[in-house]
C-alpha positions in Angstrom: 99.2 50.3 67.6 101.7 49.0 65.0 104.8 47.4 66.2 108.1 49.3 65.7 110.4 47.8 63.2 114.2 48.1 63.7 114.6 50.9 61.2 111.7 52.9 62.8 112.7 52.3 66.4 114.2 55.7 66.9 111.1 57.4 65.5 108.9 55.3 67.7 111.0 56.2 70.8 110.5 59.9 70.1 106.8 59.4 69.5 106.5 57.4 72.8 108.2 60.2 74.7 106.0 62.8 73.1 102.9 60.7 74.0 104.0 60.3 77.6 104.7 64.0 77.9 101.3 64.9 76.5 99.7 62.3 78.8 101.5 63.7 81.9 100.5 67.3 80.9 96.9 66.3 80.5 96.9 64.4 83.8 98.5 67.2 85.7 96.1 69.8 84.2 93.2 67.6 85.0 94.3 67.0 88.5 95.0 70.7 89.2 92.7 72.7 91.4 90.0 74.9 89.8 86.6 76.4 90.4 87.6 78.3 93.6 89.4 75.4 95.2 92.9 76.6 94.6 94.7 77.9 97.8 97.5 80.5 98.1 100.6 79.8 96.0 98.8 77.0 94.0 98.9 77.3 90.3 95.9 78.9 88.6 94.8 80.0 85.1 91.9 82.3 86.0 90.6 84.3 88.9 87.8 81.8 89.4 90.3 79.1 90.2 91.4 80.7 93.4 89.6 80.5 96.7 87.9 83.4 98.7 90.1 86.4 99.1 92.6 85.3 96.5 93.3 86.2 92.9 95.4 84.8 90.1 98.6 86.6 89.6 102.4 86.2 89.3 105.7 87.9 90.2 108.2 88.1 87.3 110.4 90.4 89.4 111.2 87.3 91.6 111.3 84.9 88.6 107.8 83.6 89.3 106.3 84.0 85.8 103.6 81.3 86.0 100.3 82.3 87.5 99.5 81.3 91.1 96.9 82.3 93.7 97.9 85.4 95.6 96.2 86.9 98.6 94.1 89.9 97.8 92.2 90.7 101.0 93.0 91.6 104.6 91.9 90.0 107.8 90.0 92.6 109.8 91.7 92.5 113.2 88.6 93.6 115.1 86.7 90.6 113.8 88.9 88.5 116.0 90.2 90.7 118.8 87.8 93.6 119.6 87.5 96.2 122.3 91.2 97.4 122.5 92.3 101.0 122.1 92.5 102.1 118.5 96.3 102.6 118.7 96.8 98.9 119.4 95.8 97.9 115.9 97.7 97.9 112.6 95.9 98.7 109.3 96.7 98.6 105.6 97.0 102.1 103.9 97.1 102.8 100.2 99.5 105.6 99.1 97.8 108.0 96.7 94.6 105.9 96.9 93.0 107.9 94.1 95.9 107.7 91.6 94.6 104.6 89.8 95.9 103.0 86.7 93.3 103.2 83.8 91.4 106.1 85.5 90.6 108.2 82.5 92.1 111.7 82.2 90.1 114.9 81.7 88.6 115.1 78.2 91.1 116.1 75.6 94.0 115.9 78.1 96.9 113.5 78.2 97.7 112.9 81.9 101.3 113.4 83.0 101.8 111.8 86.4 102.6 108.5 88.2 100.1 105.9 89.3 100.1 104.1 92.6 97.0 101.8 92.8 95.1 99.5 90.5 91.5 99.4 91.7 88.9 101.8 92.9 88.7 103.3 96.4 85.5 101.3 97.0 87.3 98.1 96.1 90.3 99.0 98.3 87.9 99.4 101.3 86.1 96.1 100.5 89.5 94.3 100.4 90.4 95.5 103.9 92.3 98.8 103.3 91.5 101.1 106.2 93.7 104.1 105.5 93.5 106.4 102.4 96.2 108.9 101.5 94.6 111.7 99.4 96.2 114.8 97.8 93.7 117.6 97.8 94.0 120.8 95.8 92.0 123.9 94.8 91.3 123.5 91.1 88.7 124.7 88.6 86.6 126.4 91.3 86.4 123.2 93.3 88.5 120.7 95.4 90.1 118.0 93.3 92.3 115.0 93.9 95.6 115.6 92.0 98.9 113.8 91.9 100.8 117.0 91.2 103.8 119.2 92.2 104.7 122.6 93.7 101.3 122.9 95.4 99.4 123.4 92.2 96.9 121.2 90.3 96.9 121.0 86.5 94.5 119.4 84.2 97.1 116.9 83.3 97.6 115.8 86.9 94.0 115.9 88.0 92.0 112.8 88.8 88.2 112.6 88.2 86.0 110.3 90.1 86.2 106.8 88.7 84.7 103.4 89.2 84.1 100.4 87.1 80.8 101.7 85.8 80.7 105.5 85.8 82.9 108.4 85.1 81.8 111.8 86.5 83.5 114.9 85.3 82.5 117.3 88.2 83.6 117.5 91.8 85.9 114.5 91.8 87.1 114.9 95.4 83.6 114.8 96.8 82.6 111.8 94.8 85.6 109.8 96.1 84.6 110.8 99.6 81.1 109.7 98.9 82.6 106.2 98.2 83.9 106.4 101.8 80.5 107.5 103.1 78.8 104.6 101.3 81.3 102.1 102.8 80.9 103.4 106.3 77.1 103.4 105.9 77.1 99.8 104.7 79.6 98.6 107.3 78.6 100.1 110.7 81.5 98.6 112.7 84.3 99.7 110.4 86.7 102.6 111.0 88.5 104.5 108.2 91.4 106.9 108.4 92.1 109.6 105.8 95.5 111.4 105.5 95.3 114.6 103.5 98.3 116.1 101.7 96.6 119.5 101.9 96.9 122.2 99.2 93.4 123.5 99.8 93.4 127.3 100.5 89.6 127.9 100.1 88.3 129.1 103.5 86.5 126.2 105.3 87.1 124.2 102.1 87.7 120.9 103.9 84.8 121.4 106.3 82.4 122.0 103.4 83.8 119.2 101.4 83.4 116.5 104.1 80.0 117.9 105.2 78.6 117.8 101.6 79.9 114.3 101.2 77.9 113.2 104.3 80.9 112.3 106.3 80.5 114.8 109.2 78.3 112.4 111.1 81.2 109.9 111.3 83.8 112.6 112.3 86.1 111.8 115.2 86.4 115.1 117.0 89.8 116.6 117.6 88.9 117.3 121.2 88.8 113.6 121.9 92.2 112.8 120.4 95.0 112.1 122.9 97.9 114.6 122.7 100.4 113.2 125.2 100.8 109.7 124.0 97.9 108.2 125.9 95.8 105.4 124.5 93.0 106.3 122.1 89.4 105.3 122.9 88.6 101.6 122.2 87.4 100.6 118.8 84.2 99.5 120.6 83.6 103.0 122.0 84.4 104.7 118.7 81.8 102.5 117.0 79.2 103.2 119.7 79.8 107.0 119.3 79.8 106.7 115.5 83.2 108.4 115.5 84.4 106.1 112.7 86.3 108.5 110.5 89.7 109.9 111.5 90.9 112.8 109.2 94.4 114.3 109.4 95.8 117.2 107.4 99.3 118.3 106.7 98.5 122.0 107.4 98.7 122.8 111.1 96.4 125.9 111.0 93.5 123.8 109.8 93.1 122.3 113.3 92.1 125.6 114.8 90.3 126.9 111.7 88.3 123.8 110.7 88.7 121.2 113.4 90.8 119.0 111.1 93.6 117.3 113.1 97.2 118.3 112.3 98.8 114.9 111.4 102.1 115.3 113.2 100.6 116.4 116.5 99.0 112.9 116.9 101.4 110.5 115.1 105.0 109.9 114.3 106.0 109.0 110.7 109.1 107.7 108.9 110.4 109.2 105.7 108.4 108.6 102.6 109.9 107.5 99.2 113.3 106.0 98.7 114.6 106.9 102.2 111.8 104.8 103.6 112.8 101.6 101.8 116.5 101.6 102.6 117.4 98.3 104.3 118.3 98.8 107.9 117.3 102.4 108.1 114.1 104.1 109.3 114.6 107.9 109.6 111.7 110.0 110.8 110.0 112.5 108.4 111.2 116.0 109.0 107.8 117.2 110.0 107.4 114.4 112.5 108.8 114.0 116.0 111.4 111.3 116.4 110.0 107.8 116.0 110.8 106.9 119.6 108.9 109.9 120.9 106.1 108.9 123.3 104.2 112.2 122.9 102.2 110.8 120.0 100.4 107.5 120.3 100.1 106.6 116.5 102.9 105.5 114.2 102.6 105.8 110.5 105.0 103.8 108.4 105.6 104.6 104.7 106.9 101.8 102.6 107.0 102.7 98.9 109.8 103.9 96.6 109.9 107.4 95.1 109.2 106.1 91.7 106.4 103.6 91.6 106.9 100.5 89.3 104.0 98.1 89.3 106.0 95.1 88.2 108.4 95.6 91.2 105.7 95.9 93.8 105.3 92.1 94.3 109.0 91.9 95.1 108.9 94.9 97.5 106.0 93.3 99.4 107.8 90.1 100.1 110.7 89.8 102.6 111.9 93.4 102.2 108.6 94.8 103.7 108.7 92.4 106.7 112.4 93.3 107.3 111.6 97.1 107.2 108.7 96.7 109.6 111.2 95.2 112.0 113.7 98.0 111.4 111.1 100.7 112.0 109.8 98.8 115.1 113.2 99.0 116.7 113.7 102.7 115.6 110.5 103.6 117.3 111.6 102.0 120.6 109.7 98.7 120.1 106.5 100.4 119.0 104.5 98.6 116.3 103.4 100.8 113.4 99.6 101.4 113.3 99.5 102.1 109.6 101.5 100.6 106.7 101.3 102.6 103.5 102.2 101.0 100.2 101.8 101.3 96.4 99.9 98.6 94.4 98.8 97.0 97.7 97.6 93.8 96.1 100.8 92.8 94.4 103.0 90.2 96.1 104.6 86.8 95.8 101.9 85.2 98.1 100.7 86.7 101.3 102.2 90.2 100.8 101.1 93.2 102.7 98.2 91.4 104.2 100.3 88.6 105.7 102.8 91.2 107.1 100.0 93.1 108.8 98.6 89.9 110.3 102.1 89.3 111.8 102.2 92.8 113.1 98.8 92.5 114.7 99.3 89.1 116.2 101.9 89.9 118.9 100.2 93.2 119.8 96.6 92.1 120.0 96.9 88.5 121.4 100.5 87.6 122.0 100.6 85.2 119.0 102.9 85.1 116.0 100.1 86.1 113.6 96.6 87.4 113.8 95.2 84.1 112.4 96.5 82.3 115.6 94.5 84.6 117.9 91.4 83.3 119.5 88.4 85.5 120.1 87.8 85.9 123.8 90.8 83.9 124.9 93.5 85.2 127.3 96.5 87.0 126.0 99.1 84.5 124.7 96.5 81.7 124.2 97.2 80.9 120.6 95.9 78.4 118.0 98.5 75.7 117.0 99.6 77.4 113.8 103.0 76.1 112.8 103.1 78.1 109.6 101.2 81.4 109.7 98.1 81.1 107.6 98.4 83.5 104.6 94.7 83.1 103.6 92.4 85.7 105.2 89.8 84.9 107.8 86.3 85.6 106.5 85.9 89.3 106.2 82.5 90.4 107.6 83.1 93.9 106.3 82.8 93.0 102.7 83.7 90.4 100.2 86.6 90.3 97.8 85.3 91.4 94.4 87.9 89.7 92.3 87.9 92.8 90.0 91.6 93.3 89.9 93.1 91.2 87.2 96.1 93.0 85.9 95.6 94.2 82.3 98.3 95.0 79.8 98.0 98.6 80.8 98.6 97.7 84.5 101.9 96.0 83.7 103.3 99.1 81.9 106.3 100.5 83.7 106.2 104.0 82.3 103.1 105.9 81.3 103.0 107.1 77.7 103.3 110.7 78.9 106.5 109.9 80.8 108.0 108.2 77.8 107.4 111.3 75.7 108.5 113.7 78.4 111.2 111.5 80.0 113.5 114.3 81.0 110.5 116.3 82.4 109.2 113.5 84.6 112.3 112.6 86.6 112.8 116.1 88.0 109.2 115.9 89.2 109.6 112.7 91.2 110.3 114.4 94.5 107.1 116.4 94.2 104.9 113.5 93.3 105.1 111.3 96.5 
């Protein structure tokens, strides 16, 4: 290297600083984790950098624009603490599980609705989701999944069956239910709950639908559901009896007509949409008994705004979610919710919904601050020494994280093209599209 003369000293100084900056950047990049070795909150540049159960994301809504590893998979609580009544556990639920970004509309139709999730129902189940909220309608001489309004499905609000490989244009509801059947068949110790917002008027429509999907063999019978706030059967007993599918409807008459449990007979529920995310408030849904009623032994907590915005979900799933769980816990007379329903369930600033649910399950199942501190077979209150709750999932024996959710440009769009065109039409529909 040439020596710096006096007249070139300032230029050399700038060159030296630039060289040092480049060297530092190179060294930092070289020393950074990669190839599946990055842990939660560590910087990443691709999905393959992050460890098992993590993906590479960010959270601009909280000012975190650089990519880092985010948790994308639940810890299945029964893999650590098994054998307790079903109502002692807490599960992740996806709101409008079928309303998936990038799901193609019907041919020749521009969809006009809101989206709530970003990956397929199959992938949701593989990632530890155990509750699905499905809106079912009579449409086109069949039963469809629609994100619609005023009890009617339209071709611009209908969702056809969709996965990463295939689009099928007939019988979308049954094909989504076949995804559930395939999951239950492949995972014989898992239990799934389906909550139906029910607009099906076809006689015996739900019965035929679930039977044709092959789900009747997993059906938990209404006759065995507790009606006076008693404990449910243990998860062990439910698995032994193969009663691994709980189905609830919003129509009371379906219980006598078809044997489908009326939702608010067996669970209490807080208000959905914006009223369910107001800090310090957890009102019960009008159809539900009061949250502190002890005549129902399940508690369903909604936590999603009326208007779903993907880019805000990571912020919603940080401290505000944990605080709202505490608020609803107190409103229910110190009863922990059994289900937590969210939009865009994978988005967070780190541990997100999965970490919150771990911290809900821990005190209830084993007397520890988080599920990851529980020890299989140990006495209640015997906890691992976990100073900071582990936000990485325990190995999930029910399925592996597929890593298929990497947010595309379409997934970061705040408004759908249809809503931009029909802006003044969309907003009056919000209250009907929950």
